[in-house]
N, C-alpha and C positions, 0 to 999 in steps of 0.2 A: 634656392635661384636666388640670382643677383639681381637688385633693383636700380635700373637706372634713371635719373629724372631727366625728363626735354628739356635742350636748351632751346633759347633764342637762337637766330641765324644772328649772324656777325661773320666782316671778313675776317679779321684772324685767326675767330675760331675753324671756319668751313673750309680752308684753307688746304688744311693736308690732305680733302676729302674732294677738293674739285674747286667751282666759283659758283657765284649768283645771282640773275637783277630781275627785280622787279618788273613784270613787263608789261600793269597793269596801272602801276603810278607813276611812271621813268620820271628818275631824278638827272637821267644823266647827260651827258651834250648832244646835243640835237640838231639838225637843220629846220630852215623854217619855223615861224610863226601859226596862233591858232589863224585861222578853223584848221592848217593842214602842219602839223610836226612830225619830222621824219627822229625820232629814237634810233640812231644804227650801231650796229655792231657791239651791244648788248654783252652777250653773251658767247662764248666760242664751242665748237665741241668737235674734235676729234675724230674722226672716222677709222680713223685704219687705213689702211690696205681698200677698204671698200669703197667704188662708186658711187653708191645709192645710200641714199638714208631712208627708215621707215618712219612713220609715224603710227604710233598704236595707243591703243586707250588700254590702260587697268581701271576696272572700278572695285571699287573695295570698301567696302560695308563693315560696321562696328563688329566686331570682332574682339576678343579678350586683344589687351595688350602683351600680348608675351610674344618676345625673338622666338620661333621654334624652327628658323631653315634663314639660312643664309647664302649667298652669290657670289661671284663674282664674276667678271669679263677679262680675260689678260688684255686683250687688241684694240681695243675702242672704250671711250667714253661713256656715258650713257645720261640723255637730259631725259632729265622727269618736271612735268609742269602741272601741278595741280588746278584742273581750268574752276569748279565750283565751290568746295571743301577748305579749308587748312587741313593739311596731314602730318602723322608726325614717320619718319627716317629714320634707322639705324641705318648708320656708316663706321666703318672702321678702315684703318690703309690698309694699303696693299701690301701683300707682303708676298715672299719666296713661293714657287709652288711648291714645294715642299710636304704638301700637306695637314701640316698644322692651323691652326683656325686662331685667330687674335679674338676670342670674346671676350677675355681679360681687358679688350681696347675698346671694347663696341661702344659707341658713345648715340642720344640719340639727337634726331632735331626738331624742331618745328618749323614747318616750310607752312607759310602766306597762302590764300588760295592767289594766283595770279604770278609768282615768284619761280622762276626757271629755276635749278639747281642743275649743275652740268658735273658727274661724277668723274675723278679721272680714271682711267684703266686700271685693277688689278683692284679696288676700293672696293671693300665687301660691303653688301646693302640685300635688298630683295621688297617684295612689296610694299607698299604705302601700308597707315592704319588711319583710320578717319579717327578725331576727338571726340568725335559726338556720334549724336545717331543715325545724321546723312548719312548717303552715301557720296565719295568722293569721285569723281569719275575725274583722270589722272592720266597726261600726254604722257606717251613714254619716246622716247629719240634715238633710236638706235638703227646700226646698218642692218639691210635687210637680212633673217633667219640669223641674227645673232643667238637667239635663243637654242637654235640647234645645234652653230658652230663654236660659240663662244661664251659659253654659258654654264661655269660650276658649282653645282647647286649643293650645297649641305643640309640635314637636320641636325638640329641640336636638339637633345633630349637630357630631361635628367633634371640635374641642377646646374647645370647649364644653362638651362634656357634663360633670359634674359625677362622681367618683368617690367614694363615700361612706365612709367610715373609723371605726371603733368600737370 
């Protein structure tokens, strides 16, 4: 089993997988001054041909830090926002729909709570991991029913599994 050390988010390192912005402590351009500041257009998410967006909660509890399942969505990006705890996510760049899995290219990023990441269509990923004993409630933003209409899920077994180190 390969071990992958988690990385801190940087724009340069995360760019092949998508974009991100800290929504809780923003430092981007804004309109207005305190007591009302509007930090606009901080991160975008392409919904493909879908006309609606769904906001879902993925609650993750402490579990073995082993990547044993991965997935991708061909036609839409996915927004991930840890609300109340930092999380770790695995990602790998999009690949052709030829059945191959880029297991040797998987990297892991630590996503601070309040930081929205948007994964590009085709980027490999799955449910986040919490790095401590507290559960994490994670907002997932996808077109409605993406999990049923545009989700290819694959189990990873044996020595192909990946241990996360942080």
